[in-house]
C-alpha positions as CSV (number, residue, x, y, z in Angstrom):
1,X,-46.9,222.7,86.9
2,X,-44.8,224.4,84.2
3,X,-41.3,223.1,83.6
4,X,-38.4,225.5,84.1
5,X,-36.4,226.7,81.1
6,X,-33.4,224.7,82.3
7,X,-35.6,221.5,82.6
8,X,-36.9,222.1,79.1
9,X,-33.4,222.7,77.7
10,X,-32.1,219.5,79.4
11,X,-35.0,217.5,77.9
12,X,-34.4,219.0,74.4
13,X,-30.7,218.1,74.6
14,X,-31.7,214.5,74.9
15,X,-34.5,214.6,72.4
16,X,-32.9,216.5,69.5
17,X,-35.7,215.8,67.0
18,X,-37.8,218.3,69.0
19,X,-37.4,222.0,69.2
20,X,-38.9,224.8,71.3
21,X,-41.0,227.5,69.8
22,X,-42.3,229.8,72.6
23,X,-44.4,227.9,75.0
24,X,-44.5,224.7,72.9
25,X,-42.3,221.9,71.6
26,X,-42.5,220.8,68.0
27,X,-41.4,218.0,65.9
28,X,-41.8,216.9,62.2
29,X,-42.1,213.3,61.1
30,X,-41.8,212.2,57.5
31,X,-43.3,209.0,56.2
32,X,-42.9,207.1,52.9
33,X,-46.5,207.4,52.0
34,X,-49.6,209.5,52.9
35,X,-51.3,206.4,54.4
36,X,-48.3,205.7,56.6
37,X,-48.5,209.2,57.9
38,X,-52.2,208.9,58.6
39,X,-51.6,205.6,60.4
40,X,-49.1,207.4,62.6
41,X,-51.6,210.2,63.4
42,X,-54.2,207.6,64.4
43,X,-51.7,206.0,66.8
44,X,-50.9,209.5,68.2
45,X,-54.7,210.1,68.6
46,X,-55.2,207.0,70.7
47,X,-52.2,207.9,73.0
48,X,-53.4,211.5,73.3
49,X,-56.9,210.4,74.2
50,X,-55.6,208.0,76.8
51,X,-53.4,210.8,78.3
52,X,-56.3,213.3,78.0
53,X,-53.7,215.6,76.4
54,X,-54.1,216.6,72.8
55,X,-51.4,217.9,70.5
56,X,-51.8,220.2,67.5
57,X,-51.3,218.1,64.4
58,X,-50.7,219.5,61.0
59,X,-50.8,217.0,58.1
60,X,-48.8,218.0,54.9
61,X,-48.9,214.9,52.6
62,X,-46.2,212.7,54.1
63,X,-44.9,215.3,56.7
64,X,-46.7,215.3,60.0
65,X,-46.0,218.3,62.3
66,X,-46.8,218.0,66.0
67,X,-46.8,220.7,68.6
68,X,-47.4,220.2,72.3
69,X,-48.2,222.6,75.1
70,X,-50.3,222.5,78.2
71,X,-52.5,225.5,77.7
72,X,-54.1,225.2,81.2
73,X,-50.7,225.6,82.7
74,X,-49.6,228.4,80.3
75,X,-46.6,226.5,78.9
76,X,-44.7,223.3,78.9
77,X,-45.2,220.6,81.5
78,X,-44.2,217.0,82.2
79,X,-47.4,216.0,80.4
80,X,-46.0,217.5,77.2
81,X,-42.6,215.8,77.4
82,X,-44.2,212.4,78.4
83,X,-46.5,212.5,75.4
84,X,-43.6,213.7,73.1
85,X,-41.6,210.6,74.2
86,X,-44.5,208.3,73.4
87,X,-45.0,210.0,70.0
88,X,-41.4,209.6,69.2
89,X,-41.4,206.0,70.1
90,X,-44.4,205.2,68.0
91,X,-42.9,207.0,65.0
92,X,-40.0,204.4,64.9
């Protein structure tokens, strides 16, 4: 079930690293080295597989950009915010 705009806004107010772009939430993470960024992506991959929910990941040297949306639902759902919180926690 899609989240309402007010629910998304409330979530974003608490998680200010994330921003909304259309029907997805996005966040960029910067790491000290390329290898540290790749290790982060590997941790995200494991979490995503376990949740059966897979983000769009863009690797730009030490900057990792992540976008989440539930395409089956046509927008943002609790699955996206749950995974975003896990991703944020693993980034440190």
